[in-house]
C-alpha distance (Angstrom), angle and dihedral (degrees) to the residues before:
residue distance angle dihedral
M1 . . .
R2 3.75 . .
T3 3.70 119.5 .
D4 3.82 102.0 175.3
E5 3.82 122.4 113.6
A6 3.71 95.3 -92.4
S7 3.70 94.8 64.2
T8 3.80 92.6 52.0
A9 3.80 97.4 38.8
P10 3.79 116.4 108.8
R11 3.76 111.7 -98.6
D12 3.82 120.4 -123.4
H13 3.79 108.7 -115.9
S14 3.79 96.9 169.5
V15 3.78 92.5 117.8
N16 3.79 93.5 50.4
L17 3.88 89.2 45.1
Q18 3.82 86.9 56.1
R19 3.81 90.7 50.5
L20 3.80 88.8 50.7
R21 3.88 89.7 51.4
Q22 3.85 89.8 51.2
L23 3.88 88.1 50.9
K24 3.84 89.3 51.4
M25 3.70 88.3 52.0
L26 3.79 91.2 50.9
L27 3.79 90.1 49.3
G28 3.71 91.8 47.8
Q29 3.93 91.8 51.9
A30 3.78 90.3 47.5
R31 3.83 93.2 48.8
S32 3.85 91.4 50.6
Q33 3.89 87.3 56.5
S34 3.81 95.5 48.2
E35 3.80 138.4 62.7
S36 3.77 90.5 -145.8
E37 3.82 119.7 118.7
D38 3.79 88.3 -160.7
F39 3.72 90.3 96.6
D40 3.74 97.1 62.5
P41 3.83 98.0 71.6
L42 3.84 89.0 43.1
V43 3.84 91.3 52.5
A44 3.82 89.5 46.6
S45 3.76 90.2 52.9
L46 3.75 92.6 47.1
E47 3.81 91.2 54.3
R48 3.88 87.9 50.7
L49 3.66 90.4 50.0
Q50 3.79 93.5 50.4
E51 3.82 86.4 54.1
A52 3.76 93.6 49.3
V53 3.83 92.4 47.1
Q54 3.87 90.4 49.0
A55 3.81 92.0 49.1
Q56 3.90 89.6 40.0
E57 3.77 89.0 -130.5
A58 3.86 112.7 -171.9
D59 3.81 93.9 -112.4
Y60 3.86 101.1 47.6
E61 3.79 91.6 107.6
I62 3.89 92.5 54.0
L63 3.81 89.9 44.9
G64 3.88 89.7 49.2
Q65 3.90 91.0 50.4
D66 3.75 93.2 46.7
L67 3.97 92.2 49.2
L68 3.90 93.1 46.3
L69 3.77 94.5 46.0
R70 3.84 90.8 48.2
L71 3.86 89.2 48.6
H72 3.84 90.3 50.2
R73 3.85 91.1 49.1
R74 3.77 99.6 42.5
F75 3.91 100.9 34.2
P76 3.86 107.8 24.7
S77 3.82 88.9 163.2
L78 3.76 90.4 64.8
W79 3.91 92.5 47.7
E80 3.77 94.0 87.6
A81 3.86 90.6 60.0
V82 3.83 94.3 55.7
D83 3.73 109.8 110.0
R84 3.91 108.9 -113.0
H85 3.73 90.8 -137.6
L86 3.81 89.4 68.4
L87 3.92 90.2 59.8
W88 3.81 90.3 53.2
F89 3.87 92.5 43.6
F90 3.70 95.8 51.9
G91 3.92 95.0 34.8
G92 3.78 124.6 175.9
E93 3.85 115.9 94.5
L94 3.89 88.4 -6.3
L95 3.88 89.1 74.0
H96 3.90 86.9 71.0
F97 3.73 89.3 69.5
L98 3.82 92.6 57.8
S99 3.76 119.8 87.5
D100 3.81 119.8 -122.3
E101 3.82 88.2 -106.2
E102 3.73 93.4 53.4
L103 3.89 91.9 45.9
D104 3.86 87.7 53.4
A105 3.74 94.5 47.3
F106 3.92 92.4 49.8
Q107 3.69 92.8 47.6
A108 3.89 93.6 47.5
R109 3.77 87.8 51.2
E110 3.84 92.7 49.1
D111 3.77 92.9 45.4
A112 3.95 89.4 51.0
A113 3.74 93.0 51.0
P114 3.79 117.2 103.4
């Protein structure tokens, strides 16, 4: 196990926060075209997730997995618009939605990162 500063330094999640903002815009557009109130709890959860990622809270990955799985179940028509990087970022059960080729590509990029 590494104990140097790099392993304990906060990770930069700005790109994934931008992806979450894009997802929020997508949900907002979908909500404006729907009578459903099902979007409100999802948007509230997304806002909470953004705060958790920004603060790098210990449970942000679980919150992200839960949110994206709920989105998949409740609004499958929106699923195709979800940035695949978010599936990799939050991991867990979400990895099952990535193809083997996508998994290999994400792993290769992560392995090549300094």
